[in-house]
TORPAVO-186493 format. One record per residue (C-alpha): residue number from 0; x, y, z. Coordinates in nm, 2 decimals. Layout:
<pts>
NUM / X / Y / Z
...
</pts>
This chain:
<pts>
0 / -0.01 / -1.20 / -1.35
1 / 0.05 / -0.80 / -1.33
2 / 0.30 / -0.65 / -1.10
3 / 0.42 / -0.32 / -0.93
4 / 0.76 / -0.19 / -1.12
5 / 1.07 / -0.17 / -0.84
6 / 1.25 / 0.16 / -0.84
7 / 1.54 / 0.26 / -0.61
8 / 1.49 / 0.54 / -0.36
9 / 1.75 / 0.79 / -0.58
10 / 1.46 / 0.74 / -0.90
11 / 1.37 / 1.03 / -1.05
12 / 1.03 / 1.23 / -0.92
13 / 0.97 / 1.15 / -1.31
14 / 1.00 / 0.82 / -1.30
15 / 0.80 / 0.75 / -1.00
16 / 0.50 / 0.97 / -1.17
17 / 0.49 / 0.82 / -1.45
18 / 0.47 / 0.46 / -1.30
19 / 0.22 / 0.59 / -1.10
20 / 0.07 / 0.75 / -1.37
21 / 0.08 / 0.46 / -1.58
22 / -0.02 / 0.16 / -1.28
23 / -0.16 / 0.31 / -1.04
24 / 0.07 / 0.21 / -0.83
25 / 0.50 / 0.18 / -0.75
26 / 0.71 / 0.01 / -0.52
27 / 1.03 / 0.27 / -0.41
28 / 1.30 / 0.04 / -0.28
29 / 1.49 / 0.18 / 0.08
30 / 1.30 / 0.50 / 0.06
31 / 1.28 / 0.46 / 0.46
32 / 1.55 / 0.44 / 0.67
33 / 1.61 / 0.12 / 0.88
34 / 1.47 / 0.29 / 1.22
35 / 1.16 / 0.38 / 1.04
36 / 1.11 / 0.12 / 0.91
37 / 1.13 / -0.04 / 1.25
38 / 0.91 / 0.18 / 1.41
39 / 0.65 / 0.19 / 1.11
40 / 0.65 / -0.22 / 1.14
41 / 0.61 / -0.18 / 1.56
42 / 0.34 / 0.00 / 1.49
43 / 0.13 / -0.15 / 1.26
44 / 0.23 / -0.48 / 1.44
45 / 0.02 / -0.31 / 1.77
46 / -0.23 / -0.26 / 1.53
47 / -0.27 / -0.58 / 1.33
48 / -0.25 / -0.81 / 1.67
49 / -0.55 / -0.61 / 1.85
50 / -0.73 / -0.66 / 1.54
51 / -0.96 / -0.96 / 1.57
52 / -0.97 / -1.17 / 1.19
53 / -1.20 / -1.06 / 0.94
54 / -1.30 / -0.74 / 1.12
55 / -1.44 / -0.53 / 0.86
56 / -1.46 / -0.13 / 0.90
57 / -1.74 / -0.01 / 1.03
58 / -1.81 / 0.32 / 0.81
59 / -1.71 / 0.03 / 0.50
60 / -2.04 / -0.16 / 0.55
61 / -2.22 / -0.11 / 0.26
62 / -1.92 / 0.10 / 0.09
63 / -1.76 / 0.02 / -0.21
64 / -1.40 / -0.05 / -0.11
65 / -1.02 / -0.10 / -0.38
66 / -1.24 / -0.39 / -0.51
67 / -1.35 / -0.13 / -0.81
68 / -0.99 / -0.16 / -0.93
69 / -1.02 / -0.55 / -1.01
70 / -1.37 / -0.49 / -1.18
71 / -1.53 / -0.65 / -0.84
72 / -1.80 / -0.48 / -0.61
73 / -1.87 / -0.54 / -0.25
</pts>
């Protein structure tokens, strides 16, 4: 199973860039201050709790999402 590389927020930009180029994503640990993370989680929790299960974004109907990255299409 593929995994994402994890780096600390102190990682050199060139390292992060290299991982992004190679893998398309990288997890940067401790990049947000605790207050920022709390506020972000609160905003996301509010949006998620107001969203019905299985709701699809109307603008995405008939379009390709992230699935092509897996070699699949909707």
